[in-house]
BAFI-3210 file (N, C-alpha, C; in Angstrom, 3 decimals, decimal comma, padded with zeros to 6 digits):
// residues 205
n [1|2|3|4|5|6|7|8|9|10|11|12|13|14|15|16|17|18|19|20|21|22|23|24|25|26|27|28|29|30|31|32|33|34|35|36|37|38|39|40|41|42|43|44|45|46|47|48|49|50|51|52|53|54|55|56|57|58|59|60|61|62|63|64|65|66|67|68|69|70|71|72|73|74|75|76|77|78|79|80|81|82|83|84|85|86|87|88|89|90|91|92|93|94|95|96|97|98|99|100|101|102|103|104|105|106|107|108|109|110|111|112|113|114|115|116|117|118|119|120|121|122|123|124|125|126|127|128|129|130|131|132|133|134|135|136|137|138|139|140|141|142|143|144|145|146|147|148|149|150|151|152|153|154|155|156|157|158|159|160|161|162|163|164|165|166|167|168|169|170|171|172|173|174|175|176|177|178|179|180|181|182|183|184|185|186|187|188|189|190|191|192|193|194|195|196|197|198|199|200|201|202|203|204|205]
n.u [004,074|001,676|001,272|003,312|002,564|000,249|001,186|002,706|000,693|-000,797|001,046|001,350|-001,235|-001,387|000,565|-000,514|-002,880|-001,814|-000,546|-002,584|-004,138|-002,384|-002,294|-004,922|-005,198|-003,532|-003,980|-003,265|-000,650|001,920|005,342|006,402|004,863|004,600|005,280|002,673|002,035|003,310|001,630|002,549|002,066|002,156|004,516|004,048|005,176|005,412|002,740|001,634|003,064|002,147|003,268|004,881|005,792|008,804|010,742|013,162|012,807|013,868|012,567|010,669|011,313|011,212|009,007|006,259|003,161|001,192|001,680|001,102|001,112|003,622|005,407|004,138|004,504|007,338|007,781|006,525|008,189|010,893|010,826|010,431|012,538|014,837|014,767|015,134|017,676|019,201|018,967|020,179|022,820|023,658|024,775|023,024|022,679|022,354|020,154|017,577|017,690|018,213|015,842|014,052|015,066|014,613|011,815|011,197|012,356|010,805|008,237|008,747|009,365|006,930|005,331|006,681|007,401|009,414|011,704|011,856|013,342|015,420|014,232|012,838|015,025|016,306|014,334|014,303|016,909|016,679|014,855|016,465|018,494|016,965|016,106|018,573|019,287|017,273|017,964|020,489|019,718|018,108|020,009|021,648|019,846|019,514|022,080|022,153|020,119|021,280|023,400|021,999|020,766|023,001|023,945|021,777|021,804|024,273|023,697|021,731|023,175|024,928|023,209|022,239|024,554|025,060|022,785|023,267|025,455|024,550|023,022|025,113|026,295|024,728|025,205|027,926|027,971|026,434|028,041|030,173|029,015|028,453|030,951|033,760|035,358|033,715|031,908|033,654|034,419|032,025|031,563|033,790|033,233|031,000|032,171|033,878|032,068|030,938|033,126|033,507|031,190|031,661|033,685|032,580|030,724|031,351|031,312|028,748|027,794]
n.v [076,364|075,158|073,286|071,464|070,310|069,041|067,076|065,425|064,513|062,964|060,929|059,616|058,590|056,777|054,883|053,862|052,691|050,686|048,987|048,087|045,779|043,614|043,630|043,004|040,449|038,718|038,789|037,476|036,536|037,671|038,623|038,600|036,875|034,066|030,467|027,916|026,110|022,780|019,963|017,463|014,120|012,718|010,245|006,723|006,183|008,703|009,363|007,413|007,888|010,380|012,884|015,695|015,274|015,843|017,366|015,973|013,407|010,540|008,117|008,170|007,259|004,484|003,635|003,974|005,872|004,115|001,667|001,038|-001,055|-002,173|-000,436|-000,465|-003,085|-003,261|-001,163|-002,099|-004,067|-003,123|-000,346|003,170|005,020|003,420|002,330|004,624|005,324|003,101|003,378|005,854|005,309|003,771|003,620|005,075|003,224|000,780|000,883|000,129|-002,696|-003,137|-002,257|-004,148|-006,456|-005,855|-005,746|-008,380|-009,781|-008,731|-009,705|-012,464|-012,546|-011,810|-013,975|-016,106|-015,644|-016,597|-017,835|-016,471|-015,203|-017,027|-019,484|-019,945|-020,161|-022,460|-024,348|-024,279|-025,184|-027,813|-028,833|-028,695|-030,551|-032,908|-033,120|-033,472|-035,981|-037,572|-037,213|-038,460|-041,094|-041,655|-041,468|-043,670|-045,773|-045,480|-046,110|-048,796|-049,842|-049,468|-051,283|-053,719|-053,724|-053,935|-056,489|-058,041|-057,672|-058,860|-061,546|-062,106|-061,898|-064,015|-066,271|-066,069|-066,569|-069,215|-070,502|-070,245|-071,933|-074,541|-075,957|-076,921|-079,171|-081,681|-082,241|-082,790|-085,171|-086,759|-086,942|-088,315|-090,774|-091,781|-092,154|-094,157|-095,199|-095,468|-097,418|-099,517|-100,033|-100,920|-103,232|-104,695|-105,251|-106,873|-108,991|-109,996|-110,919|-113,053|-114,763|-115,432|-116,873|-119,096|-120,223|-121,029|-122,841|-125,717|-126,517|-126,747|-128,760]
n.w [-096,591|-095,906|-097,894|-097,380|-094,897|-095,669|-097,419|-095,642|-093,976|-095,758|-096,388|-093,907|-093,536|-095,646|-094,905|-092,561|-093,486|-095,076|-093,269|-091,681|-092,671|-092,112|-089,332|-088,796|-089,934|-088,463|-085,464|-083,076|-083,206|-082,065|-081,893|-079,349|-077,784|-075,541|-076,027|-076,018|-072,981|-072,330|-071,347|-069,196|-068,397|-065,174|-064,018|-063,201|-060,724|-059,397|-059,373|-057,706|-055,390|-054,923|-055,582|-057,157|-060,497|-061,783|-064,454|-065,014|-063,862|-062,150|-062,079|-064,061|-066,817|-066,527|-065,196|-066,538|-066,890|-067,714|-066,577|-063,691|-061,833|-061,951|-060,601|-058,137|-057,215|-057,014|-055,207|-052,972|-051,939|-052,008|-051,564|-052,231|-051,847|-051,771|-054,350|-055,924|-055,043|-055,898|-058,684|-059,143|-058,561|-060,657|-064,106|-066,926|-068,970|-067,733|-066,134|-066,939|-067,051|-064,363|-063,159|-064,222|-062,996|-060,289|-060,241|-060,946|-058,783|-056,727|-057,364|-057,090|-054,372|-053,268|-054,024|-052,768|-049,691|-048,004|-049,311|-051,735|-054,662|-054,658|-054,129|-056,524|-058,237|-057,231|-057,774|-060,573|-061,078|-060,113|-061,963|-064,238|-063,574|-063,417|-066,061|-067,310|-066,284|-067,422|-070,086|-070,170|-069,598|-071,809|-073,854|-073,161|-073,563|-076,294|-077,267|-076,485|-078,078|-080,598|-080,400|-080,169|-082,654|-084,317|-083,558|-084,348|-087,133|-087,703|-087,028|-088,908|-091,308|-090,912|-090,894|-093,484|-094,964|-094,200|-095,210|-097,905|-098,254|-097,631|-099,831|-101,424|-100,230|-100,561|-103,286|-103,295|-101,809|-103,464|-105,742|-104,651|-104,064|-106,585|-107,530|-108,792|-106,790|-104,566|-105,452|-105,774|-103,158|-102,121|-103,682|-102,949|-100,305|-100,574|-101,953|-100,031|-098,188|-099,612|-099,805|-097,131|-096,739|-098,300|-096,893|-094,447|-095,280|-095,583|-092,933|-092,097|-093,562]
ca.u [003,973|000,427|001,457|004,197|001,772|-000,716|001,940|003,059|-000,537|-001,149|002,012|001,008|-002,491|-001,085|001,309|-001,451|-003,804|-001,075|-000,209|-003,788|-004,544|-001,534|-002,698|-006,222|-005,103|-002,862|-003,992|-002,729|000,736|002,891|006,651|006,746|003,965|005,288|004,633|001,710|002,681|003,118|001,172|003,183|001,404|003,139|004,802|003,296|005,781|005,013|001,301|001,356|003,642|001,413|004,200|004,997|006,770|009,634|011,144|014,226|012,481|014,658|011,679|009,729|011,553|011,102|007,675|005,338|001,837|000,326|002,042|001,215|001,373|005,061|006,019|003,511|005,152|008,703|007,724|006,067|009,299|012,144|010,623|010,732|013,843|015,875|014,739|015,774|019,097|019,806|019,034|021,143|024,181|023,960|024,704|021,711|022,596|022,047|019,010|016,403|017,878|018,083|014,416|013,453|015,499|013,911|010,403|011,151|012,636|009,646|007,172|009,126|009,268|005,510|004,834|007,342|008,041|010,538|012,884|011,875|013,932|016,282|013,383|012,604|016,282|016,503|013,379|014,777|018,076|016,190|014,300|017,587|019,145|016,071|016,153|019,874|019,232|016,445|018,730|021,509|019,029|017,693|021,210|022,059|018,909|019,799|023,287|021,768|019,358|022,228|024,131|021,082|020,586|024,214|023,958|020,746|022,286|025,322|023,042|021,042|024,202|025,455|022,218|022,188|025,738|024,880|021,768|023,868|026,407|023,879|022,696|026,300|026,679|024,162|025,852|029,200|027,689|025,960|029,191|030,994|028,325|028,578|032,348|034,207|035,923|032,625|031,388|034,663|034,328|030,802|031,767|034,774|032,572|030,151|033,034|034,353|030,958|030,808|034,252|033,227|030,143|032,264|034,528|031,726|029,765|031,622|031,069|027,313|027,468]
ca.v [075,635|074,387|072,134|070,495|069,588|068,173|065,915|064,586|063,859|061,932|059,809|058,911|057,861|055,643|053,885|053,249|051,822|049,538|048,073|047,638|044,402|042,649|043,562|042,366|039,054|037,931|039,576|036,769|036,132|038,729|038,000|038,543|035,979|032,822|029,274|027,324|025,142|021,369|019,253|016,163|013,263|012,213|008,814|005,908|006,295|009,971|009,355|006,592|008,593|011,641|013,998|016,316|014,622|016,881|017,082|014,968|012,402|009,325|006,964|008,319|006,419|003,051|003,371|004,855|005,955|003,013|000,452|001,352|-002,254|-002,420|000,300|-000,886|-004,321|-002,963|-000,286|-002,901|-004,875|-002,377|001,030|004,165|005,641|002,472|002,241|005,835|005,252|002,119|003,906|006,957|004,773|003,037|004,398|004,997|002,046|-000,401|001,128|-000,648|-004,068|-003,137|-002,170|-005,454|-007,383|-005,537|-006,138|-009,849|-010,170|-008,362|-010,678|-013,735|-012,397|-011,803|-015,352|-016,947|-014,701|-017,191|-018,014|-015,453|-015,561|-018,204|-020,664|-020,168|-020,615|-023,869|-025,164|-024,377|-026,055|-029,184|-029,226|-028,914|-031,822|-033,992|-033,239|-034,048|-037,414|-038,185|-037,206|-039,512|-042,382|-041,828|-041,748|-045,045|-046,652|-045,371|-046,897|-050,200|-050,196|-049,581|-052,550|-054,800|-053,705|-054,478|-057,935|-058,657|-057,682|-059,878|-062,847|-062,276|-062,167|-065,362|-067,234|-066,010|-067,263|-070,648|-070,983|-070,321|-073,045|-075,825|-076,694|-077,500|-080,419|-082,878|-082,502|-083,451|-086,545|-087,487|-087,227|-089,338|-092,057|-092,222|-092,289|-095,570|-095,642|-095,892|-098,691|-100,541|-100,395|-101,709|-104,538|-105,406|-105,764|-107,998|-110,134|-110,540|-111,676|-114,316|-115,627|-115,945|-117,892|-120,317|-120,814|-121,621|-123,777|-127,128|-126,820|-127,059|-129,992]
ca.w [-095,328|-095,914|-098,785|-096,720|-093,886|-096,373|-097,927|-094,499|-093,513|-096,760|-096,238|-092,670|-093,774|-096,533|-094,129|-091,606|-094,234|-095,589|-092,175|-090,991|-093,009|-091,432|-087,932|-088,727|-090,333|-087,425|-084,230|-081,922|-083,433|-081,803|-081,683|-077,934|-077,052|-075,191|-076,575|-075,089|-072,085|-072,637|-070,162|-069,103|-067,423|-064,205|-064,127|-062,252|-059,396|-058,784|-059,156|-056,523|-054,234|-054,788|-055,586|-058,468|-061,375|-062,380|-065,841|-065,007|-062,844|-062,346|-062,206|-065,179|-068,004|-066,251|-064,641|-067,265|-066,236|-068,142|-065,845|-062,258|-061,040|-061,964|-059,489|-056,883|-056,770|-056,575|-054,031|-051,829|-051,410|-051,842|-051,123|-053,256|-051,621|-052,189|-055,807|-056,455|-054,716|-056,790|-060,040|-059,198|-058,492|-061,877|-065,359|-067,584|-069,837|-066,929|-065,255|-067,390|-066,576|-062,909|-062,825|-064,529|-061,951|-059,047|-060,375|-060,897|-057,397|-055,901|-057,645|-056,474|-052,914|-052,906|-054,161|-051,778|-048,770|-047,276|-050,168|-052,780|-055,951|-054,480|-054,282|-057,954|-058,834|-056,827|-058,515|-061,955|-061,087|-059,965|-063,252|-065,159|-063,225|-063,817|-067,519|-067,668|-065,988|-068,467|-071,327|-070,083|-069,707|-073,204|-074,648|-072,891|-074,268|-077,721|-077,527|-076,360|-079,286|-081,705|-080,233|-080,524|-084,099|-084,932|-083,328|-085,188|-088,511|-087,810|-087,021|-090,199|-092,316|-090,674|-091,360|-094,951|-095,496|-093,986|-096,138|-099,232|-098,302|-097,447|-101,066|-102,045|-099,578|-101,204|-104,569|-103,020|-101,403|-104,625|-106,604|-104,008|-104,198|-107,971|-107,929|-108,885|-105,515|-103,691|-105,965|-105,517|-101,760|-101,916|-104,308|-102,161|-099,103|-100,976|-102,286|-098,773|-097,586|-100,356|-099,421|-095,797|-096,875|-098,845|-095,857|-093,436|-095,872|-095,269|-091,546|-091,912|-094,262]
c.u [002,748|000,578|002,335|003,445|000,794|-000,028|002,301|001,839|-000,938|-000,240|001,689|-000,250|-002,252|-000,362|000,397|-002,394|-003,091|-000,769|-001,432|-004,236|-003,699|-001,944|-004,045|-006,125|-004,460|-002,833|-003,309|-001,268|001,654|004,227|007,012|005,867|004,675|004,567|003,678|002,394|002,322|002,778|001,754|002,480|002,438|003,337|004,024|003,848|005,339|003,512|000,948|001,888|002,990|002,367|004,288|006,103|007,552|010,070|012,193|014,002|013,240|013,762|010,803|010,052|011,265|009,762|006,677|003,961|000,900|000,621|002,185|001,543|002,865|005,741|005,417|004,188|006,558|008,713|007,308|007,218|010,512|011,942|011,090|012,121|014,977|015,921|015,435|017,277|019,819|019,991|020,046|022,583|024,599|023,996|023,372|021,574|022,207|020,792|017,786|016,505|017,733|016,625|013,714|013,820|014,770|012,445|010,265|011,378|011,453|008,489|007,474|009,010|007,813|004,926|005,400|008,069|009,271|011,800|012,968|012,428|014,821|015,477|013,104|013,858|016,552|015,558|013,808|016,008|017,681|015,605|015,406|018,276|018,284|016,095|017,485|019,902|018,393|017,188|019,799|020,877|018,606|018,882|021,712|021,138|019,155|021,038|022,984|020,997|020,273|023,016|023,247|020,863|021,807|024,302|022,935|021,175|023,384|024,732|022,343|022,056|024,772|024,490|022,115|023,385|025,626|023,852|022,299|024,835|025,724|023,517|023,907|026,677|026,027|024,818|027,201|028,993|027,250|027,109|030,086|030,356|028,499|030,021|032,742|034,774|034,843|032,048|032,369|034,622|033,112|030,983|032,760|034,162|031,704|030,995|033,575|033,284|030,781|031,926|034,029|032,165|030,715|033,139|033,669|030,792|030,112|031,318|029,635|026,923|028,028]
c.v [074,765|073,159|071,078|069,688|068,645|066,931|064,960|063,844|062,749|060,718|058,984|058,094|056,636|054,531|053,161|052,295|050,592|048,527|047,540|046,248|043,367|042,489|042,885|040,878|038,197|038,718|038,866|036,399|037,320|038,078|037,853|037,569|034,661|031,614|028,673|026,275|023,704|020,638|017,844|015,353|012,731|010,714|008,053|006,029|007,574|010,028|008,546|007,277|009,943|012,826|014,528|015,628|015,710|016,447|015,977|013,947|011,112|008,123|007,016|007,417|004,932|002,656|004,305|004,866|004,823|001,708|000,759|000,134|-002,560|-001,710|-000,123|-002,128|-004,051|-002,102|-001,057|-003,660|-004,003|-000,979|002,021|004,751|004,705|002,333|003,444|005,800|004,266|002,692|005,037|006,462|004,047|003,968|004,162|003,762|000,782|-000,243|000,308|-002,095|-004,157|-003,073|-003,498|-006,483|-007,120|-005,954|-007,655|-010,359|-009,854|-009,332|-012,027|-013,664|-012,379|-013,213|-016,253|-016,035|-015,262|-017,217|-016,970|-015,966|-016,796|-019,487|-020,980|-020,679|-022,078|-024,794|-025,340|-025,266|-027,519|-029,689|-029,517|-030,241|-033,018|-034,202|-033,822|-035,545|-038,148|-038,252|-038,291|-040,898|-042,662|-042,132|-043,168|-046,045|-046,625|-046,171|-048,391|-050,666|-050,337|-050,889|-053,735|-054,868|-054,283|-055,991|-058,652|-058,716|-058,725|-061,283|-063,127|-062,591|-063,574|-066,425|-067,236|-066,724|-068,767|-071,225|-071,064|-071,498|-074,404|-076,526|-077,320|-078,845|-081,640|-083,192|-083,185|-084,899|-087,388|-087,840|-088,290|-090,726|-092,615|-092,416|-093,766|-096,083|-096,164|-097,217|-099,821|-100,976|-101,251|-103,114|-105,363|-106,011|-106,950|-109,217|-110,780|-111,357|-113,009|-115,274|-116,226|-117,018|-119,202|-121,015|-121,551|-122,687|-125,226|-127,482|-127,215|-128,335|-131,111]
c.w [-095,314|-096,758|-098,131|-095,686|-094,546|-096,894|-096,806|-093,985|-094,455|-096,623|-095,007|-092,838|-094,627|-095,781|-093,166|-092,295|-094,764|-094,493|-091,461|-091,407|-092,298|-089,976|-087,785|-089,034|-089,250|-086,134|-083,074|-082,040|-083,261|-081,488|-080,215|-077,144|-076,758|-075,804|-075,558|-074,216|-072,483|-071,350|-070,189|-068,023|-066,447|-064,375|-063,060|-060,844|-058,698|-058,523|-057,906|-055,267|-053,977|-054,643|-057,021|-059,263|-062,112|-063,779|-065,906|-063,897|-063,149|-062,632|-063,447|-066,371|-067,783|-065,635|-065,324|-066,592|-066,636|-067,403|-064,355|-061,405|-060,943|-060,801|-058,163|-056,329|-056,252|-055,308|-052,773|-051,167|-051,092|-051,253|-052,172|-053,084|-052,050|-053,702|-056,425|-056,206|-055,644|-058,187|-060,160|-059,166|-059,769|-063,073|-066,054|-068,467|-069,076|-066,079|-065,662|-066,927|-065,058|-062,474|-063,106|-063,464|-060,638|-059,107|-060,306|-059,476|-056,496|-056,127|-057,006|-054,953|-052,459|-053,008|-053,082|-050,790|-048,063|-048,133|-051,275|-054,094|-055,838|-054,604|-055,733|-058,638|-058,484|-057,580|-059,967|-062,056|-060,936|-061,283|-064,263|-064,871|-063,605|-065,325|-067,979|-067,389|-067,029|-069,797|-071,318|-070,212|-071,144|-074,101|-074,421|-073,590|-075,776|-078,101|-077,457|-077,588|-080,496|-081,618|-080,597|-082,029|-084,816|-084,750|-084,197|-086,641|-088,706|-087,836|-088,341|-091,298|-092,162|-091,175|-092,884|-095,564|-095,317|-094,946|-097,563|-099,355|-098,196|-098,751|-101,727|-101,443|-100,203|-102,532|-104,368|-102,611|-102,595|-105,570|-105,994|-104,139|-105,603|-108,412|-107,976|-107,585|-104,592|-104,144|-105,718|-104,064|-101,498|-102,482|-103,507|-100,912|-099,433|-101,303|-101,033|-098,091|-098,284|-099,985|-098,045|-095,846|-097,389|-097,819|-094,839|-094,002|-095,545|-093,806|-091,322|-092,628|-093,513]
res [m|v|s|t|d|t|t|a|t|t|t|t|t|t|t|t|s|a|s|s|p|q|s|q|s|s|p|g|l|s|p|s|s|p|p|p|p|v|v|i|s|p|c|a|a|c|k|i|l|r|r|r|c|v|e|k|c|v|l|a|p|y|f|p|p|t|e|p|l|k|f|t|t|a|h|r|v|f|g|a|s|n|i|i|k|f|l|q|e|l|p|e|s|q|r|a|d|a|v|s|s|m|v|y|e|a|n|a|r|i|r|d|p|v|y|g|c|a|g|a|i|c|q|l|q|k|q|v|s|d|l|q|a|q|l|a|k|t|q|a|e|l|v|n|m|h|c|q|q|a|n|l|l|a|l|i|y|k|e|m|s|q|s|q|q|q|p|m|q|p|s|l|e|y|s|f|i|n|s|p|l|h|s|y|q|i|n|g|c|f|s|d|d|n|n|l|g|s|v|w|e|p|l|w|t]
***
């Protein structure tokens, strides 16, 4: 009986000594300890509204804490409740564009409280119409310049053709003067003059 108790005591001591280094090396890593909490910064909307930003906040993806002016401008014109209502009625794929539109409309309304975004649209339409009128005027001037260029080229070609034909005319006149027909006409006229002189000569004597 004594030997059996001694063997059991030795086994228990060995097991305790073997497990003691593990407990000393990792005293804080127990399997039942919870993970450390993650601190999430509230979005700009919740920070301005002074409320707790929950995990599934509708405004958090579109109003980050680094852009507080974005929510301040939209909240000034539309109000937080209306913004939340607009976003909840839209699918998530269209919410970013909706927020951009609301921020743009709010900025335009602050700059122009009377007309807001409509005033900016009218101004842009006026600029477009003015540019279209300038474009039409420029195109008309361009067509006119092309017509003038074509007329000028036609006049130049005409003058060049006339200048090429002018040196040929003196040679034709020169050949006609040297022809026998021309000399015969000249001699015939002189002979006629001599005959007339012979006819009138007795009258003076």
